[in-house]
All heavy atoms as TSV, in Angstrom:
chain	resi	resn	atom	element	x	y	z
A	1	MET	N	N	133.541	69.492	158.343
A	1	MET	CA	C	133.622	70.629	157.476
A	1	MET	C	C	133.868	71.926	158.453
A	1	MET	O	O	133.347	71.917	159.491
A	1	MET	CB	C	132.377	70.932	156.713
A	1	MET	CG	C	132.196	69.782	155.720
A	1	MET	SD	S	130.877	70.262	154.551
A	1	MET	CE	C	129.496	70.414	155.614
A	2	ASN	N	N	134.568	72.916	157.876
A	2	ASN	CA	C	134.790	74.120	158.712
A	2	ASN	C	C	133.678	75.057	158.336
A	2	ASN	O	O	132.813	74.763	157.473
A	2	ASN	CB	C	136.217	74.679	158.402
A	2	ASN	CG	C	136.381	75.024	156.923
A	2	ASN	OD1	O	135.476	75.393	156.222
A	2	ASN	ND2	N	137.577	74.909	156.498
A	3	MET	N	N	133.675	76.213	159.010
A	3	MET	CA	C	132.596	77.247	158.922
A	3	MET	C	C	132.546	77.724	157.397
A	3	MET	O	O	131.464	77.867	156.847
A	3	MET	CB	C	132.881	78.329	159.823
A	3	MET	CG	C	131.787	79.413	159.739
A	3	MET	SD	S	130.223	78.759	160.181
A	3	MET	CE	C	129.940	79.732	161.631
A	4	TYR	N	N	133.658	77.879	156.740
A	4	TYR	CA	C	133.684	78.430	155.351
A	4	TYR	C	C	133.010	77.414	154.471
A	4	TYR	O	O	132.167	77.799	153.706
A	4	TYR	CB	C	135.213	78.666	154.946
A	4	TYR	CG	C	135.271	78.975	153.463
A	4	TYR	CD1	C	134.810	80.266	152.912
A	4	TYR	CD2	C	135.742	78.044	152.508
A	4	TYR	CE1	C	134.964	80.572	151.666
A	4	TYR	CE2	C	135.890	78.305	151.146
A	4	TYR	CZ	C	135.454	79.604	150.769
A	4	TYR	OH	O	135.527	79.916	149.380
A	5	GLU	N	N	133.367	76.072	154.615
A	5	GLU	CA	C	132.696	75.071	153.698
A	5	GLU	C	C	131.163	74.985	153.944
A	5	GLU	O	O	130.459	74.738	153.039
A	5	GLU	CB	C	133.422	73.761	153.965
A	5	GLU	CG	C	134.823	73.785	153.469
A	5	GLU	CD	C	135.637	72.531	154.009
A	5	GLU	OE1	O	135.272	72.017	155.010
A	5	GLU	OE2	O	136.616	72.170	153.253
A	6	SER	N	N	130.846	75.185	155.267
A	6	SER	CA	C	129.400	75.098	155.542
A	6	SER	C	C	128.709	76.301	154.865
A	6	SER	O	O	127.449	76.041	154.438
A	6	SER	CB	C	129.220	75.166	157.022
A	6	SER	OG	O	129.700	74.063	157.726
A	7	MET	N	N	129.201	77.440	154.925
A	7	MET	CA	C	128.502	78.685	154.313
A	7	MET	C	C	128.591	78.660	152.768
A	7	MET	O	O	127.765	79.130	152.061
A	7	MET	CB	C	129.162	79.953	154.876
A	7	MET	CG	C	129.035	80.054	156.286
A	7	MET	SD	S	127.226	80.017	156.855
A	7	MET	CE	C	126.640	81.459	156.131
A	8	LEU	N	N	129.710	78.003	152.175
A	8	LEU	CA	C	129.851	77.862	150.810
A	8	LEU	C	C	128.717	77.135	150.187
A	8	LEU	O	O	128.380	77.395	148.995
A	8	LEU	CB	C	131.113	77.267	150.516
A	8	LEU	CG	C	131.688	77.274	149.057
A	8	LEU	CD1	C	131.823	78.714	148.548
A	8	LEU	CD2	C	132.970	76.533	149.022
A	9	VAL	N	N	128.087	76.227	150.911
A	9	VAL	CA	C	126.985	75.449	150.388
A	9	VAL	C	C	125.829	76.314	149.886
A	9	VAL	O	O	125.228	76.126	148.766
A	9	VAL	CB	C	126.394	74.439	151.453
A	9	VAL	CG1	C	125.019	73.834	151.048
A	9	VAL	CG2	C	127.513	73.439	151.707
A	10	MET	N	N	125.555	77.440	150.634
A	10	MET	CA	C	124.469	78.402	150.152
A	10	MET	C	C	124.781	78.948	148.764
A	10	MET	O	O	123.961	79.200	148.009
A	10	MET	CB	C	124.338	79.480	151.199
A	10	MET	CG	C	123.835	78.909	152.528
A	10	MET	SD	S	122.109	78.190	152.395
A	10	MET	CE	C	121.132	79.517	151.958
A	11	SER	N	N	126.104	79.255	148.530
A	11	SER	CA	C	126.451	79.843	147.240
A	11	SER	C	C	126.262	78.766	146.103
A	11	SER	O	O	125.752	79.132	145.143
A	11	SER	CB	C	127.936	80.237	147.210
A	11	SER	OG	O	128.085	81.317	148.172
A	12	PHE	N	N	126.514	77.571	146.433
A	12	PHE	CA	C	126.381	76.544	145.447
A	12	PHE	C	C	124.899	76.324	145.178
A	12	PHE	O	O	124.458	76.209	144.065
A	12	PHE	CB	C	126.927	75.114	146.016
A	12	PHE	CG	C	128.387	75.061	146.158
A	12	PHE	CD1	C	128.925	74.337	147.115
A	12	PHE	CD2	C	129.141	75.810	145.210
A	12	PHE	CE1	C	130.361	74.215	147.152
A	12	PHE	CE2	C	130.634	75.707	145.252
A	12	PHE	CZ	C	131.179	74.918	146.214
A	13	TYR	N	N	124.007	76.452	146.126
A	13	TYR	CA	C	122.648	76.219	146.090
A	13	TYR	C	C	122.048	77.421	145.152
A	13	TYR	O	O	121.367	77.269	144.206
A	13	TYR	CB	C	121.813	76.415	147.373
A	13	TYR	CG	C	121.993	75.228	148.313
A	13	TYR	CD1	C	121.702	75.339	149.525
A	13	TYR	CD2	C	122.293	73.926	147.824
A	13	TYR	CE1	C	121.790	74.302	150.439
A	13	TYR	CE2	C	122.452	72.910	148.793
A	13	TYR	CZ	C	122.158	73.139	150.077
A	13	TYR	OH	O	122.313	72.044	150.985
A	14	THR	N	N	122.562	78.573	145.423
A	14	THR	CA	C	122.079	79.860	144.631
A	14	THR	C	C	122.441	79.795	143.208
A	14	THR	O	O	121.656	79.876	142.232
A	14	THR	CB	C	122.613	81.053	145.323
A	14	THR	OG1	O	122.180	81.138	146.592
A	14	THR	CG2	C	122.066	82.322	144.492
A	15	ILE	N	N	123.746	79.452	142.988
A	15	ILE	CA	C	124.306	79.344	141.591
A	15	ILE	C	C	123.647	78.225	140.850
A	15	ILE	O	O	123.223	78.324	139.695
A	15	ILE	CB	C	125.820	79.262	141.665
A	15	ILE	CG1	C	126.378	80.538	142.121
A	15	ILE	CG2	C	126.353	78.916	140.286
A	15	ILE	CD1	C	127.880	80.435	142.563
A	16	GLY	N	N	123.636	77.004	141.492
A	16	GLY	CA	C	123.021	75.855	140.802
A	16	GLY	C	C	121.558	76.043	140.534
A	16	GLY	O	O	121.091	75.700	139.373
A	17	ASN	N	N	120.818	76.470	141.425
A	17	ASN	CA	C	119.346	76.674	141.183
A	17	ASN	C	C	119.093	77.786	140.054
A	17	ASN	O	O	118.315	77.672	139.127
A	17	ASN	CB	C	118.645	77.106	142.426
A	17	ASN	CG	C	118.306	75.904	143.293
A	17	ASN	OD1	O	118.841	74.783	143.028
A	17	ASN	ND2	N	117.655	76.135	144.423
A	18	ARG	N	N	119.831	78.829	140.114
A	18	ARG	CA	C	119.651	79.944	139.071
A	18	ARG	C	C	120.061	79.364	137.767
A	18	ARG	O	O	119.378	79.674	136.765
A	18	ARG	CB	C	120.411	81.196	139.500
A	18	ARG	CG	C	119.760	81.899	140.595
A	18	ARG	CD	C	120.285	83.284	140.852
A	18	ARG	NE	N	119.670	83.835	141.897
A	18	ARG	CZ	C	119.681	85.139	142.253
A	18	ARG	NH1	N	120.545	85.816	141.527
A	18	ARG	NH2	N	118.984	85.583	143.238
A	19	TYR	N	N	121.178	78.630	137.680
A	19	TYR	CA	C	121.597	77.996	136.396
A	19	TYR	C	C	120.398	77.159	135.799
A	19	TYR	O	O	120.055	77.265	134.609
A	19	TYR	CB	C	122.750	77.159	136.610
A	19	TYR	CG	C	123.224	76.462	135.323
A	19	TYR	CD1	C	124.013	77.281	134.326
A	19	TYR	CD2	C	122.852	75.162	135.005
A	19	TYR	CE1	C	124.409	76.525	133.225
A	19	TYR	CE2	C	123.273	74.609	133.855
A	19	TYR	CZ	C	124.064	75.236	132.955
A	19	TYR	OH	O	124.433	74.645	131.695
A	20	GLN	N	N	119.693	76.463	136.612
A	20	GLN	CA	C	118.682	75.608	136.153
A	20	GLN	C	C	117.419	76.405	135.741
A	20	GLN	O	O	116.891	76.179	134.712
A	20	GLN	CB	C	118.215	74.671	137.293
A	20	GLN	CG	C	119.251	73.661	137.632
A	20	GLN	CD	C	118.798	72.741	138.850
A	20	GLN	OE1	O	117.706	72.065	138.775
A	20	GLN	NE2	N	119.568	72.816	139.925
A	21	ILE	N	N	117.182	77.416	136.503
A	21	ILE	CA	C	116.071	78.337	136.098
A	21	ILE	C	C	116.347	79.072	134.721
A	21	ILE	O	O	115.454	79.069	133.899
A	21	ILE	CB	C	115.831	79.294	137.210
A	21	ILE	CG1	C	115.249	78.622	138.493
A	21	ILE	CG2	C	114.802	80.390	136.779
A	21	ILE	CD1	C	115.259	79.460	139.721
A	22	TYR	N	N	117.564	79.565	134.518
A	22	TYR	CA	C	117.891	80.234	133.359
A	22	TYR	C	C	117.990	79.223	132.167
A	22	TYR	O	O	117.813	79.611	130.992
A	22	TYR	CB	C	119.307	80.871	133.422
A	22	TYR	CG	C	119.294	81.993	134.481
A	22	TYR	CD1	C	120.455	82.358	135.210
A	22	TYR	CD2	C	118.206	82.767	134.787
A	22	TYR	CE1	C	120.441	83.323	136.124
A	22	TYR	CE2	C	118.251	83.741	135.754
A	22	TYR	CZ	C	119.434	84.107	136.458
A	22	TYR	OH	O	119.472	85.039	137.387
A	23	SER	N	N	118.082	78.031	132.440
A	23	SER	CA	C	118.058	76.882	131.498
A	23	SER	C	C	116.604	76.353	131.152
A	23	SER	O	O	116.514	75.529	130.338
A	23	SER	CB	C	118.930	75.717	131.857
A	23	SER	OG	O	120.309	76.126	131.956
A	24	GLY	N	N	115.646	76.969	131.837
A	24	GLY	CA	C	114.188	76.640	131.531
A	24	GLY	C	C	113.486	75.771	132.586
A	24	GLY	O	O	112.399	75.486	132.392
A	25	VAL	N	N	114.197	75.389	133.703
A	25	VAL	CA	C	113.552	74.555	134.666
A	25	VAL	C	C	112.617	75.502	135.505
A	25	VAL	O	O	113.057	76.518	135.862
A	25	VAL	CB	C	114.482	73.937	135.604
A	25	VAL	CG1	C	113.971	73.255	136.805
A	25	VAL	CG2	C	115.399	72.983	134.831
A	26	PRO	N	N	111.390	75.133	135.742
A	26	PRO	CA	C	110.556	76.017	136.597
A	26	PRO	C	C	111.203	76.181	137.982
A	26	PRO	O	O	111.645	75.274	138.591
A	26	PRO	CB	C	109.260	75.206	136.693
A	26	PRO	CG	C	109.176	74.327	135.529
A	26	PRO	CD	C	110.705	73.948	135.268
A	27	PRO	N	N	111.037	77.367	138.600
A	27	PRO	CA	C	111.707	77.673	139.825
A	27	PRO	C	C	111.293	76.701	140.934
A	27	PRO	O	O	112.166	76.293	141.805
A	27	PRO	CB	C	111.274	79.077	140.191
A	27	PRO	CG	C	110.883	79.683	138.852
A	27	PRO	CD	C	110.320	78.592	138.016
A	28	GLU	N	N	110.055	76.279	140.954
A	28	GLU	CA	C	109.648	75.328	142.002
A	28	GLU	C	C	110.248	73.905	141.779
A	28	GLU	O	O	110.199	73.050	142.726
A	28	GLU	CB	C	108.104	75.347	142.117
A	28	GLU	CG	C	107.460	74.986	140.908
A	28	GLU	CD	C	107.134	76.099	139.932
A	28	GLU	OE1	O	107.461	77.235	140.260
A	28	GLU	OE2	O	106.784	75.811	138.849
A	29	GLN	N	N	110.821	73.583	140.653
A	29	GLN	CA	C	111.393	72.344	140.441
A	29	GLN	C	C	112.933	72.369	140.482
A	29	GLN	O	O	113.556	71.283	140.401
A	29	GLN	CB	C	110.951	71.779	139.030
A	29	GLN	CG	C	109.508	71.512	138.976
A	29	GLN	CD	C	109.044	70.951	137.557
A	29	GLN	OE1	O	109.875	70.722	136.702
A	29	GLN	NE2	N	107.741	70.864	137.434
A	30	ALA	N	N	113.529	73.496	140.638
A	30	ALA	CA	C	114.930	73.611	140.532
A	30	ALA	C	C	115.521	73.166	142.031
A	30	ALA	O	O	115.086	73.667	143.041
A	30	ALA	CB	C	115.371	74.974	140.373
A	31	VAL	N	N	116.338	72.069	141.980
A	31	VAL	CA	C	116.978	71.482	143.090
A	31	VAL	C	C	118.459	71.275	142.823
A	31	VAL	O	O	118.836	70.610	141.810
A	31	VAL	CB	C	116.302	70.168	143.546
A	31	VAL	CG1	C	117.014	69.614	144.784
A	31	VAL	CG2	C	114.874	70.415	143.838
A	32	THR	N	N	119.288	71.790	143.675
A	32	THR	CA	C	120.770	71.585	143.579
A	32	THR	C	C	121.198	70.682	144.739
A	32	THR	O	O	120.915	71.038	145.897
A	32	THR	CB	C	121.470	72.925	143.647
A	32	THR	OG1	O	121.021	73.742	142.493
A	32	THR	CG2	C	122.961	72.778	143.492
A	33	THR	N	N	121.998	69.680	144.424
A	33	THR	CA	C	122.647	68.815	145.441
A	33	THR	C	C	123.968	69.075	145.610
A	33	THR	O	O	124.704	69.027	144.543
A	33	THR	CB	C	122.317	67.312	144.947
A	33	THR	OG1	O	120.900	67.132	144.945
A	33	THR	CG2	C	122.859	66.427	146.137
A	34	VAL	N	N	124.531	69.289	146.774
A	34	VAL	CA	C	125.912	69.407	147.066
A	34	VAL	C	C	126.391	68.274	147.735
A	34	VAL	O	O	125.919	67.883	148.842
A	34	VAL	CB	C	126.147	70.707	147.863
A	34	VAL	CG1	C	127.550	70.937	148.227
A	34	VAL	CG2	C	125.625	71.996	147.141
A	35	ILE	N	N	127.533	67.628	147.251
A	35	ILE	CA	C	128.058	66.424	147.863
A	35	ILE	C	C	129.567	66.788	148.134
A	35	ILE	O	O	130.270	67.032	147.224
A	35	ILE	CB	C	127.923	65.244	147.044
A	35	ILE	CG1	C	126.379	65.000	146.636
A	35	ILE	CG2	C	128.518	64.013	147.605
A	35	ILE	CD1	C	126.220	63.927	145.624
A	36	TYR	N	N	129.902	66.641	149.419
A	36	TYR	CA	C	131.411	66.732	149.771
A	36	TYR	C	C	131.883	65.370	149.816
A	36	TYR	O	O	131.332	64.477	150.532
A	36	TYR	CB	C	131.570	67.514	151.016
A	36	TYR	CG	C	131.432	69.007	151.010
A	36	TYR	CD1	C	130.259	69.595	151.427
A	36	TYR	CD2	C	132.370	69.729	150.408
A	36	TYR	CE1	C	130.111	71.029	151.372
A	36	TYR	CE2	C	132.314	71.095	150.399
A	36	TYR	CZ	C	131.056	71.782	150.893
A	36	TYR	OH	O	130.974	73.102	150.820
A	37	ILE	N	N	132.998	65.136	149.151
A	37	ILE	CA	C	133.617	63.780	149.025
A	37	ILE	C	C	135.068	63.785	149.606
A	37	ILE	O	O	135.793	64.698	149.303
A	37	ILE	CB	C	133.638	63.217	147.578
A	37	ILE	CG1	C	132.139	63.140	147.095
A	37	ILE	CG2	C	134.251	61.886	147.569
A	37	ILE	CD1	C	132.076	62.687	145.703
A	38	ASN	N	N	135.414	62.862	150.473
A	38	ASN	CA	C	136.747	62.753	151.031
A	38	ASN	C	C	137.618	62.330	149.828
A	38	ASN	O	O	137.439	61.299	149.176
A	38	ASN	CB	C	136.796	61.703	152.130
A	38	ASN	CG	C	138.074	61.571	152.812
A	38	ASN	OD1	O	139.129	61.856	152.121
A	38	ASN	ND2	N	137.996	61.270	154.041
A	39	ASP	N	N	138.709	63.136	149.573
A	39	ASP	CA	C	139.540	62.936	148.465
A	39	ASP	C	C	140.443	61.658	148.693
A	39	ASP	O	O	140.795	60.997	147.630
A	39	ASP	CB	C	140.430	64.071	148.258
A	39	ASP	CG	C	141.251	64.101	147.036
A	39	ASP	OD1	O	140.697	63.606	146.014
A	39	ASP	OD2	O	142.407	64.428	147.068
A	40	THR	N	N	140.621	61.197	149.844
A	40	THR	CA	C	141.458	60.089	150.039
A	40	THR	C	C	140.847	58.786	149.902
A	40	THR	O	O	141.428	57.885	149.241
A	40	THR	CB	C	142.140	60.065	151.496
A	40	THR	OG1	O	141.211	60.744	152.369
A	40	THR	CG2	C	143.522	60.638	151.522
A	41	ASP	N	N	139.551	58.641	150.272
A	41	ASP	CA	C	138.905	57.315	150.161
A	41	ASP	C	C	137.594	57.282	149.475
A	41	ASP	O	O	136.840	56.458	149.400
A	41	ASP	CB	C	138.730	56.671	151.602
A	41	ASP	CG	C	137.862	57.455	152.430
A	41	ASP	OD1	O	137.321	58.526	152.095
A	41	ASP	OD2	O	137.642	57.089	153.591
A	42	ASP	N	N	137.284	58.536	148.818
A	42	ASP	CA	C	136.081	58.680	148.080
A	42	ASP	C	C	134.758	58.510	148.881
A	42	ASP	O	O	133.769	58.240	148.375
A	42	ASP	CB	C	136.052	57.800	146.779
A	42	ASP	CG	C	137.102	58.345	145.791
A	42	ASP	OD1	O	137.363	59.502	145.771
A	42	ASP	OD2	O	137.572	57.498	145.022
A	43	SER	N	N	134.858	58.611	150.197
A	43	SER	CA	C	133.614	58.384	151.025
A	43	SER	C	C	132.899	59.798	151.044
A	43	SER	O	O	133.441	60.796	150.877
A	43	SER	CB	C	133.966	57.899	152.398
A	43	SER	OG	O	134.720	59.035	153.007
A	44	VAL	N	N	131.545	59.698	151.088
A	44	VAL	CA	C	130.776	60.839	151.135
A	44	VAL	C	C	130.882	61.470	152.590
A	44	VAL	O	O	130.437	60.869	153.489
A	44	VAL	CB	C	129.259	60.638	150.756
A	44	VAL	CG1	C	128.451	61.805	150.945
A	44	VAL	CG2	C	129.202	60.073	149.309
A	45	ILE	N	N	131.180	62.743	152.706
A	45	ILE	CA	C	131.306	63.445	153.943
A	45	ILE	C	C	129.987	64.053	154.276
A	45	ILE	O	O	129.504	63.932	155.390
A	45	ILE	CB	C	132.355	64.506	153.903
A	45	ILE	CG1	C	133.739	63.870	153.711
A	45	ILE	CG2	C	132.373	65.349	155.217
A	45	ILE	CD1	C	134.865	64.897	153.410
A	46	SER	N	N	129.306	64.641	153.254
A	46	SER	CA	C	128.097	65.378	153.458
A	46	SER	C	C	127.365	65.407	152.157
A	46	SER	O	O	127.952	65.578	151.066
A	46	SER	CB	C	128.304	66.829	154.027
A	46	SER	OG	O	127.274	67.583	154.025
A	47	ARG	N	N	126.016	65.257	152.254
A	47	ARG	CA	C	125.259	65.403	151.081
A	47	ARG	C	C	123.950	66.108	151.431
A	47	ARG	O	O	123.207	65.704	152.403
A	47	ARG	CB	C	124.781	63.974	150.587
A	47	ARG	CG	C	123.871	64.107	149.437
A	47	ARG	CD	C	123.216	62.623	149.124
A	47	ARG	NE	N	124.301	61.779	148.712
A	47	ARG	CZ	C	124.507	61.316	147.429
A	47	ARG	NH1	N	123.773	61.650	146.480
A	47	ARG	NH2	N	125.490	60.475	147.207
A	48	THR	N	N	123.667	67.277	150.862
A	48	THR	CA	C	122.529	68.133	151.039
A	48	THR	C	C	121.993	68.635	149.798
A	48	THR	O	O	122.680	68.649	148.848
A	48	THR	CB	C	122.790	69.269	152.026
A	48	THR	OG1	O	123.798	70.106	151.469
A	48	THR	CG2	C	123.176	68.835	153.410
A	49	ASP	N	N	120.794	69.050	149.785
A	49	ASP	CA	C	120.173	69.700	148.563
A	49	ASP	C	C	119.405	70.979	149.012
A	49	ASP	O	O	119.171	71.268	150.150
A	49	ASP	CB	C	119.219	68.801	147.774
A	49	ASP	CG	C	117.957	68.378	148.464
A	49	ASP	OD1	O	117.245	69.211	148.873
A	49	ASP	OD2	O	117.805	67.129	148.635
A	50	SER	N	N	119.112	71.726	148.042
A	50	SER	CA	C	118.664	73.071	148.321
A	50	SER	C	C	117.189	73.061	148.838
A	50	SER	O	O	116.857	74.141	149.463
A	50	SER	CB	C	118.607	73.940	146.986
A	50	SER	OG	O	117.874	73.346	146.031
A	51	THR	N	N	116.551	71.996	148.871
A	51	THR	CA	C	115.131	71.861	149.530
A	51	THR	C	C	115.330	71.752	151.046
A	51	THR	O	O	114.409	71.971	151.709
A	51	THR	CB	C	114.370	70.629	148.997
A	51	THR	OG1	O	115.070	69.490	149.214
A	51	THR	CG2	C	114.144	70.864	147.485
A	52	SER	N	N	116.551	71.444	151.371
A	52	SER	CA	C	116.739	71.272	152.988
A	52	SER	C	C	116.822	72.486	153.689
A	52	SER	O	O	116.852	72.448	154.937
A	52	SER	CB	C	117.986	70.349	153.180
A	52	SER	OG	O	119.104	71.049	152.778
A	53	VAL	N	N	117.000	73.693	153.001
A	53	VAL	CA	C	117.186	74.965	153.674
A	53	VAL	C	C	115.791	75.616	153.745
A	53	VAL	O	O	115.122	75.949	152.820
A	53	VAL	CB	C	118.061	75.792	152.819
A	53	VAL	CG1	C	118.371	77.161	153.476
A	53	VAL	CG2	C	119.419	75.227	152.678
A	54	GLU	N	N	115.445	75.794	154.998
A	54	GLU	CA	C	114.107	76.436	155.298
A	54	GLU	C	C	114.146	77.870	154.707
A	54	GLU	O	O	114.948	78.573	155.096
A	54	GLU	CB	C	113.742	76.360	156.698
A	54	GLU	CG	C	112.384	76.848	157.024
A	54	GLU	CD	C	111.989	76.707	158.486
A	54	GLU	OE1	O	112.524	75.781	159.113
A	54	GLU	OE2	O	111.387	77.624	159.010
A	55	GLY	N	N	113.106	78.142	153.969
A	55	GLY	CA	C	112.991	79.609	153.459
A	55	GLY	C	C	113.811	79.914	152.261
A	55	GLY	O	O	113.860	81.010	151.860
A	56	PHE	N	N	114.572	78.873	151.766
A	56	PHE	CA	C	115.398	79.190	150.546
A	56	PHE	C	C	114.474	79.158	149.387
A	56	PHE	O	O	113.737	78.297	149.137
A	56	PHE	CB	C	116.483	77.960	150.376
A	56	PHE	CG	C	117.350	78.267	149.174
A	56	PHE	CD1	C	118.391	79.111	149.275
A	56	PHE	CD2	C	117.184	77.639	147.984
A	56	PHE	CE1	C	119.228	79.301	148.261
A	56	PHE	CE2	C	117.943	77.882	146.929
A	56	PHE	CZ	C	118.990	78.735	147.056
A	57	SER	N	N	114.661	80.192	148.608
A	57	SER	CA	C	113.828	80.406	147.362
A	57	SER	C	C	114.681	80.205	146.151
A	57	SER	O	O	115.743	80.844	146.006
A	57	SER	CB	C	113.267	81.805	147.349
A	57	SER	OG	O	112.510	81.986	146.104
A	58	ALA	N	N	114.322	79.234	145.366
A	58	ALA	CA	C	115.121	79.044	144.077
A	58	ALA	C	C	114.754	80.137	143.049
A	58	ALA	O	O	115.426	80.445	142.146
A	58	ALA	CB	C	114.624	77.752	143.390
A	59	LYS	N	N	113.644	80.895	143.270
A	59	LYS	CA	C	113.303	81.925	142.312
A	59	LYS	C	C	114.191	83.142	142.465
A	59	LYS	O	O	114.269	83.732	143.567
A	59	LYS	CB	C	111.845	82.281	142.623
A	59	LYS	CG	C	111.226	83.233	141.547
A	59	LYS	CD	C	109.783	83.571	141.858
A	59	LYS	CE	C	109.273	84.548	140.797
A	59	LYS	NZ	N	107.785	84.696	140.990
A	60	PRO	N	N	114.800	83.639	141.454
A	60	PRO	CA	C	115.725	84.717	141.502
A	60	PRO	C	C	114.945	85.986	141.795
A	60	PRO	O	O	113.882	86.147	141.165
A	60	PRO	CB	C	116.407	84.793	140.203
A	60	PRO	CG	C	115.589	83.971	139.297
A	60	PRO	CD	C	114.848	83.082	140.062
A	61	GLU	N	N	115.432	86.853	142.717
A	61	GLU	CA	C	114.724	88.097	142.842
A	61	GLU	C	C	115.538	89.253	142.182
A	61	GLU	O	O	116.730	89.377	142.288
A	61	GLU	CB	C	114.795	88.354	144.348
A	61	GLU	CG	C	113.889	87.343	145.128
A	61	GLU	CD	C	113.908	87.509	146.555
A	61	GLU	OE1	O	114.226	88.637	147.001
A	61	GLU	OE2	O	113.650	86.572	147.354
A	62	PHE	N	N	114.844	90.057	141.394
A	62	PHE	CA	C	115.466	91.213	140.725
A	62	PHE	C	C	115.094	92.459	141.217
A	62	PHE	O	O	113.998	92.670	141.704
A	62	PHE	CB	C	115.157	91.064	139.176
A	62	PHE	CG	C	115.730	89.837	138.507
A	62	PHE	CD1	C	114.892	88.667	138.338
A	62	PHE	CD2	C	117.035	89.723	138.231
A	62	PHE	CE1	C	115.369	87.550	137.729
A	62	PHE	CE2	C	117.515	88.611	137.644
A	62	PHE	CZ	C	116.671	87.540	137.397
């Protein structure tokens, strides 16, 4: 993955976790999994979830 794709994961975590929270999932239970899949052979390139980021807070700050 290039640098852009690596940083894009944080946006997916934020959007995914907030969507879950707004849908009623408690903030401490919101987990978003990002899976990058190779389009040619459908192999998994990378799989991470929002709990793997140290200091990442699923709770939205207003």
